[in-house]
Structures are given as structure tokens and as C-alpha cells.
N, C-alpha and C positions, 0 to 999 in steps of 0.2 A: 503493500499500499503506499500513496504519496508520504501518508502519515510518519512510516519508520524509517523515509532518506534523512529527514532533518533528523529527526532521532537517532540517527545512525551514526550519524554522521558526529554528533554532538560525542555519543557513547566510542568512535572511534578517538575521540578525541580526548576523551578518559584515559582511553588505553594504552595512549601514546605516552600520556602523562606517569602514569603506570611504574614504564619504561625508560622513565627520564626523571629517576631519582634526587638527580644532583646535578641539575640544569646550572648555568653559568649564572643569570641573570631571572630574578624574578619581579616584575614590575609589579606592583600594586595600585589599580587605578586606574581606571581605560578614559580619561578626559582626556584632551589634548595635548596636554602635554608627558603624558602619561606613555601614549600616543607615541608622541614626539621619540621619546625611549626607546621606544620598542623598536620605533623604526631604525635609526642609528644603529644600534646594537644590532641590528636583524641582519641590516647592508652592510655590518661590519663582518660579517658568520657565526655570530654569537650563539647561541642554544640559551633565548630567551621567554621568557611564558610569561603574557600578561591576562591578565585578570583584573573584571573588577565586580562590585555587592549588587549591580544592577546593572541597567545597559551603557554600553560605549557612549562616551557624551552625553550624559544622562543630567549632568549636575553645571554646574559653572558655567561648564562647557558650552551648554546646550541655551543659558540663559543669556550671554553677549545682547547687545546690541544691535547686532548684525553690521555690526564695523570693521573693518582691517584701516588703524589708524596709525598715527605717528603720535597719539599722545600731544597733541597742543596745547591740552593742559599745562600737562606734566614739566614744561619750562619755569611755571612760577617755583616750580619746589627744586628748581636748580640739576634738573633728572636730564643734563645735555645728552650723555651718553644714552640713557635710556631710548632719546627719543630720535638720537641717529642710528639708533641701534631698528626701530620700532618701524623707521621709513623704508631701511635697507629691508627688513623681512616685508614690509606690505608692497613696497616694489614685486620682491621675488613671487607672491604670493596671483600677480596679477599676472605675471609672466608664467607662473608653473599653476595657476588656476583658473585660468583666464573662462571657464566656466560657469563658475561658483563667486569668483570675485571682480568687479566691477569699479571704475573710478566711479566717484560719485564727486560731482562739487557740491559744493556747503557756503549754507549763504551764512553771517555771522550779523544779524543786526545792533546796530552801535547808538546808544542813546547818549552818550559825551565822548568829548572829546579825552578830556584829561585826567579820570578816573583812574588810580591803581597803582600810579605811580610810585607814590609815596606810600602808600601803604606794602608794594608789592616788593620795593627795596626794602624796607624793614622788615619784610618776613623771609624773602632771601637770606638778610643775615641777621637771621635767627634774634632778631629782638619784637616782633610780633607774628603771632599767630590766626590774628584774623584773617575774613577772606576779603580781600580788595575786589572793587568792582571794578571793572576792565572798561578801558577806556579806547579809546582809538588810536589813541598813539600806544598804548599796552600792546594790545593786537596789530598791530603795524611790523612794532620789534618783536611780537613772536613768531607770525605768517614769516617777517624774514629771514627768522632761524630757520625755519622749514624750506625755507627755497634755497639758504646758503644749501646745508644738509643734505638735499638732492642731486648738488648741482652736477655732480662726475657721475651722477646715473639720472638722469631727466627724463621720464617716462610722461607726464602730466604737467599743464601749463604752470607757471608764477601766479601767484597770489594776485587780486585785483580789490581795487578800493571804487565806491562807486557813493555819487555824494547824494541829496535828498531828493532829488527828482528822479535821478536814473534809479534809488532804489524805491519809491513807491511806484514808479511807473512796472519794476519788474514785481514787486511784493506787496501790492496794495492796500491786502490784508494787513501789514505789523503796525503794531500799535503806534499814534499819532507822533508819539516821543521819540520814535525812530530818525537819529540824524543824516548818515549814514549807515554805510553796510562794505563789508568784505566778503570777496568770495574768493575760496580756495579750494582742490581736490582732496581729497581722499579717497577710503577705497569702501565699496560693500561687499557683503557675502550673504549668498540668498539660501543656501545651507549644509551653516557650518557641521552638526551630523554626518552630512553623508561624505565632507572631504576627511573627517575625521576617523570612517570607516572605508575609504576609498587607501587610506594609507595604509590601515590593517590587510586588508587587503593585498597588496602591492609586497607588503612585505613577505607575508607567505606564504606567497606564489613566488617570489623572487629566495628565500631562503625557506627549505623544508623543513628547517631543524627549528622555528619557532612555531609557537604555538597560541592563540587567544583564543580566549573566555570569556561572555557574560555570564551575570549573575551567578557570580562563583565569590565566593569569601574566604578571605587569609586570616589563618589563627596560629598565633605562635607556639609553642607547647613549651619553652622553656629547656631547651634542650638543646638548640639551635636546630630543630628542624620546623617546619610549617607544615599546615595542615588545610587542603585546600579543599571549600564546603559547597558542593552546587546546591543553591538556591532553588533550583527546582526538581530538586529528584533525591535521592540519599546516596547520591555517590560523593563518595571522599579517597585524597590519595591525600597522602604524607611526601613530602620533597626535603631535602635538605640544600637551597639556593648555594652558590658560591657568594654572590652578592644581592640584594634584599633594594630598591627602589622606591622609595613612598612617596607613589603620586597621586597619594587619594587628595590633594587639594583643600579644602575648608574641614573634611575629617582625618587631615595629619594627625592632629594628635590622638584621635580617638585609636586612628591605625594604629601609631605606638604601642599606647596602652594592648592594645588585641596582642602586639609581638611581645608585648613583655617588656619594649624599651619606652626609654623616656629624654629626654635632653639629658646634657648634662650637669645638669644643677635641677637638685628635686622638683619636678613639677613645674617646669620649665615651661611655656605653651610657647610654640613656636608658631602661631596664626591664629591673628586676628581679625576675622573676615567680616567682611560690611554687606549686607543684602541689597544688593540691586532688584529692582521691579519697572515693570515695562506695562503699555496696555498694546493695543492691538484695536484700531479705532476705523469703522467704514461709514464716512461722513464726507458725502461728497463736496462740501467748501471748502472740507480742510483740504480736501486730495487735490482740488485747484490750486491752492493758497502755496502749498510750499511747493508745487509742478516738481521736477525733474531733481531738484534740489533738496541736501539735508540742510534743516534750520539747526545753528547750534546756537543757543541761547545760555542767559543767566538768569534764571527768577530773581523772585525777591530778596532770599537767602547768600546771591549770590554762587549759586549753583551750577554748574553747566546741564544743560536741558539736550535734549536734542528730539527730530521725528523729520520723519522721513518716508515713503510714498516706499511699503514690501508688499509683495504678495499681493497687490490689490490694495490691502488697507495702510493705514496710516500708520506707524509704528512711532512710541513716544516713551519718553523714558530720561532719567528713571531718579530713583531713591539709592539714597547710603547711608545704611544703618549699623552701627555695630552688632553680631550677631553672635552669639556663642555657640549652637549648636546649632548645623546649617540643617539637621532633616526638615523635614516636611518644608519647604517654604513655600508661599501663595503671597499673592498680593492683596492684603490686606484695604477693606473700605477706607481706610483713614490713608494709606498711601495711594491708595485709587484719587484721592481729591484731591492729595498732594499732587498729583501729576496734573490732573485736568485744574487747579487751580495756577498750577505754573507755567501749563499751555494757553490760558487763560489772558494769561499777563504779556505776551505778545501776539495774541489772536486776538483780542477782545472782543470783537463781530463776531466770533465764531461759536454756535451754541451745540455744546455736544450731549447729544443726550444717556442717558444709562446705556439704552436699548442696543445702542452706538459700540460698544465697549464691547466687542465678541470676544478677544483672546485676549485673559494674560497671563505673564509668565514673572516669576524670581528666582534668582540665584542666587550663591553667596559668593562672596569675590576672595579667593584663598588670600588674601595681602598680611604680609608677616604681623605677627603680633607687633604695638606699637602704643605709648603712653600719648599721644600728640591729639590734643584737646579738640581738632577739625579732622572730619575721616577724611575729606581732599587731600590733603598733605599728608597724607600716612604713602610714603612707597610705593609703586607699580610694578617695580624693577625683580629681577629674579634671583636666586639661591640654593644653593645645594649647600645642605647642614648634612655633617657627618654625625652618624651619634654612635659610632663604634660599632662592633659587633651586637649582632642580636642578639637577645637573654639564651645565655646558657649555651652560645653556641661561636660561630669565629666568622661570621660571612659578616658583613659591613653591609650597616643599614644607612644608606642616603635618603635626605628626603629633599622634593623640590616645592622651595615655600615659594610662594610670593608667585608673580608672573603675569602675563594677559596674553589674551589670544591670539593676538598679530606678530608675537616672540616668542611663538612654539617651536619653533625648527629650531631657535640661536637656545634655546632654553634644554631642548635633549643633546645635542648637541653639546653642550656646556658640560651636563650630568655622564653622557655616553663617553667625554674623553677621557675622564676620571677612571669609568670603570675598565677601560679598554685597556687603558695602563695598567691596572692591576690585573686583567685576565692577560696581560701582556699579547693583545690583537689589535693590529693596525688599520684606520681608517680604506676601507677602500675608495671611496669620493665623494666628495660632497655633495650633500642634499639641496645647498644653495637654491643650485638651478636645474633641480629636478622634477619631472615632471610628475603631475600629482592628477592618476586616475584618467577620468575624461578630460584635463588635461594637456593628456598626449596628444600629437600630431593634432593638433586647435587648428582652425580654420579662420585666420580674423581677419583677413578681407572679407565681401559680400563675394568677389569671384571666386573665392579659394570653399567660401563655405555652399554655393552654391554647386563647385563640382561636390563638394566632396557630398550632397543632399543627394546629387543624382546620381551617382557610384551608387550608393547605399538604397537607394529606393529600385534601381536593377538589381541589385546584387538578393533583396526582399520580397518586394513586393507592394511595399507601406506606403501609403498616400504622402504627398510632399507635407501638407495641413499638418499632418500626424506625426511625419518626421520630425519636422522645423520644432512639435511639443517635445518631441524627446529629448533633440537636441539640445533646445534649451534648457533642459531637466535635469540631462544626463552631459553634456559634453560629447565624445568622440565613442563614451560608452553606448549612444545609443542606438549605437551598430545593434549589438550585442541584445540590447534591448528590442531593436526592432525583428532580427532576425526570430526572438522569441513571442513575439507577437503576430507574424507572420502567414503560420499556417492555421488560422481559425480566422471567426471572423466577430470582431473584437465588440464587444461589447463596455457601452460607458458605463463608469460607476453613475447611480441616481443624486443628482447635484451636486455632483464633479464630475463632469463629464470630460474633463483631459484628462483624466484616470480611467483603466479600464482593467478589466476582470482579469487580461492574461497581465499586461503588466505587475498589477498584486500579486501573484502568480507568480512569476519569477522572479521581485521581489523575496517571496517568500522564500522560495527552495534558493535563492543565492547568496541571502545577506545576513544570517542570525539570528532570525527575528523571534520573538520563541513568542509574543501576545499579540495582540489586536494596539497597545501602545506604543511597541516598539516602532511600531510601522506608523501611526500616524501620527506620531508625535516628532521621530528621530526621522526616517526613512523617506520619508514624502511631506509636504510641507499640508497635508489634508487641514490637520488641526489648524497650525496660527495662521493659515490664510482665510483663519471661518468657513469654508466649505463644507467640513466635516457635516451631512447633519445625520441624524439617527440611522433613516433609513440608507442612508450609503454606511454607517459603523456596522447593522445587520446587512448588509451584502458584503460586505469585507469580512466580517464573521463567518461567511456561509462560502466564501472561498477559503479560508481557514479551516475550516471545519473538513471543505472537500479533500484539504492539502494531506492535514494530520489525524484525518479518524476521529474525531470530533462527534460526540454524538448529539445530537436535540438540545436535553439540557443543559450538557456540558456547553456548548456555544452559546445559550442565551444569557447561562453569568457568567463568560466571558464579554458579554456585552455590556451587562449590567455595569459592571465593573468597572470598566471601561470609561462607560458611560459616566458614572460615580465618579470614577478621579479626573477626570477633562471638568467635570459642574467644580469638584472642589478644590482644586490646584492650578487651572486655569478659566474662572470664572466661564465656564461655556453655559451660561443658564439657558441658553437656543434649544439645548439636549434636554432639559426637563418636561418642554411639553408632551411628548411620548411617552408614553407610558409602555413598562416590556414586564410581558407574565414570563417567570420565570418557576418551572419545573425544579424538584430537587433530581439534583444529577444522579445521574446510575455512574460514570467512571470518572476518577478524576483526572 
């Protein structure tokens, strides 16, 4: 049965693990930083195991603002090295993952010329912790640094300033106090979770000695051994890795406890995470107001907020709240009100109705523990912290502390260099110019794209409009999807017509998907785009049932659990409208 194919694949992976009792490296945490370390080590020939207690890229790596950026604001903290590195990595991602990472023109509305100069100077030299307002001169200085840092690798235009009249013409809905505006370029990322999975998949294909499993928990035994437990079954295996990388982000301190390790000073915390929440809004007036730009503005507190059109909705964020326990994050009603109030400060004449908020998401930034009075002053840089050997053993435990999404490659490279030296292995090549997944052989011009489409159409028989949709979604990997969809009459999902049953079935068979939430939240944009309705969720569950051999009662319970989760954790209140009758399941 199709049901057994996925289970058999996972079972085979467990069997390989049982024969691999002493891997070179165990990476705990399959967020984007852990995935990066996994790739760097795997491509160097290491026998590396990657596990996560949840799905790949399901924590903070799924809760970013969908930006790949240099970090203009970090210049205020004097983090010039980080900004320079971030811009280098942003440009690399534009080249390596062009199917997901695209240039994003960004507008900064400005309401003063001189604000922030004295305050920023005092803050820079450590004489103030207040958050300064940002006037035109201060913004001009930051954008000039931005341009200078990329002058040797220029891939996007330099910044521009616009006076009041030009700003009013381009953005007529900006608040009346807006005196001028600046425009510069950063980048957006359409499907960050898919990019993470593509990196895993590439590494597994390149080095058969590598292993990746989602929904696997790691626990130290106090004797140097680590028990890996499958959260989906009763499978367990005990291994003794030569090196352990703790890449669990905001959960790093909790993972160290589970391993029996703590930092050198008793109970010293490595992480002081802050929570960021975002809204996805369906409001046509707001879409028209921002156009094809991101709007980068400060609210009344001086906190930087952003909004731009994403997946047909408008993404707005974010908050920055200290958090002790990162588990079970939601965007609270208070945060939603805070974000909407901030939005009204820049677009005072646009009314957002509660029912226009179709999706919310929240995550915890894995920032280093800090005593800073202002969250925005906590460094977004990354570091590797060596805790010494795992409890009762000899394997060193290295923690990936901090970091921002954009710099995942550099962070993975940094920790891999230290581990490879310990293992006596050498890097075979840099990943700085390594194409990712559907970014390989990507057609950059319209002529190249049309040639690619015509070629794949001839091979597969898939019509041009459909193939173009797949190309926009998967890049050149759309060819594989087209072959999977070519031998049957495609049936569209109800209410989400750009996805087909055959497409969903292919994802289920090839992308380590264990349940409905993996699919709708992280392998597709069905949930975050607001396209997912209860009837579509039902249709998807029926595809699952056919592929996995679920009973009807089991299928209904999966739908109910997924729907309840999406309502509770992502604010998808429109899913409440349809009731689902649930039978008692006969199988587990």
C-alpha cells in the first residue's frame, strides 16, 4: 500500500541509525541554522545526523518577517560587521535561491529631518539606552553605509530620497506628517520552510552517510550516550556521537538540560529570546497603498515595523517581547491590537476590520541572553558556545547562539569549521555560490524562462499556464512536479485552485511529511496565504488517507486536530464556520 511507502522509508532510516552507533556529528534542531550546519558538514563528507523534536523549520525559522535583509537597524548598535555579512549573504541568496528570494524595493516614510542624531550618538558610545527617533539625516547615513558595504558586489540599485511631493504621489495614504521618504532595496523570501527542506534534501542526495529525521527527540543518558526517540512511534535508538551541535534556537537551554549539560557557570542561560508576531491581512486598500514596495516605518515607540504584499495578502509586523519559555507561541489579542495601532500610525485613513486578519504567526528569536533594557539593542549576531563534553562522555557540545535568518549559511560555516578541524576533515568547497534546489539552472531572463517552459512542456505535456504556476512555486524543480502531474487529469483543490491533488500527492511521497500541518504550513503556502478552507483541508486529508491507509475516523480526527491547531495558533477563525463530525477512530 502507499501507506507503507512513507512508513517504510522512515523505518529504513531508523534501521540505518541503529547501524550507525557512533556518527561523527549529531545536530539537534532542524531550524535553518541547524540545517545549515548539517549541509556544511555533510558536504565535507562527515557522517552527520540531523534531528528535530518537531518538523523541519517549524520554530523561529517559520516565523520570520519573510525578509532576507542586511539589517539596516543594526547599524544603530554599531554592528557593522553583522550588517556587512548580512548583505553578502543576502546577495548570495538572491543568486543561489532565485526561485524564493527576490529583490524588494523598500520605502521609509520620514517625518523629521534631524531627529535621532544626538540620541543615536549617545547610544552608540554607551551613554544612553533610549530608543531614538530616526530623522532624514540619520536614515541617510545608514543607507549610505548600506550602499558602501555592497559596492564591490552590487546587485541592486543604490538608495534614493524623495521630497514631500514625490512621496505623496507614490504613497498618497502615508500620514500627513510625512515630509519625505527614502527608497532602498532588500529582499523577500516566499517560502523559507521549503528552502530549508531543499537544503536537507540536497545534502542527503550528495552524501548518503547523512541522516535527517523530523519528530525525533534527543535525550542524554548521563554516560555520553544520546537516546533518539521517535515522537510518532515507539522507535528508539541510542548513539554515541563524536560531536554534538545544539541548534535548537530559543530552546537551547532546555536542550542542554535534556542532555545533562549546562553552561560553565551553574544555571547560566545562553538564550534570552524575544517574541515576534505578525498578521496577514486581506484589505485591498492596504494592498494598493503599499503597491510593490515594503514599507519600513517606526511606530510611536520608535520600534521599526514593516508591511508588504505577500502571497496575495499584506504581511504586517512585528512585536518584540521578552519570553522565558518559547513553546506554544501565539499572536495574542493585545499584540494584534498593538500591530494594528502601529499600522494606523502610518496609514491613518485605512480601516482594518477584525475579519480581514486571515492568519497570524509568532515565534521567538533565539537572541543571546542580555541585560539590555531595550530589546532592540540586543545583538542579532551569532556565536558558537562550547560547553565542553556531554554529561558522562567525551563528545563536545557546541551551541549555535543567536543569529538571524539571512546569515544562516555563514553561521553554519562558522560552526562547521570548528567541528571539521576536530574530525580531521577538510571542506571540499564553499557553499557561498552553491545553488539551492529549484534555484539550480534557473532561467533569469524572460527569453530563458520561455525556453525552459517550452522544453518542459514538450517533455511532460503540462500546459503552459499550469507549468508557469509550478515554476513560480518550485523553480526548476517544477520539472519533477510536472512529470508527477503529467500522467493524470489534474483535479484542483476546492478553494485553492492553484494546487492540485496530484501535486499534493507528490509532496506527500517525497518531502518527509507526517501530517496535515506539515503540508499546509511548511511545504505549501495554503495556510499563510489564507487560501485554506475547511473543505480544502478535508480534500487534502482524503489524499493523505489514500496515500497512508487512514481509516475514515482516523482521517476525520486528523482534520479536527489540524483545524483546531490552525484556529488556536494561527488565528484562522474562518475555519470555525464548518463543523466536523468525528467518529471514534479504530486505528492509531
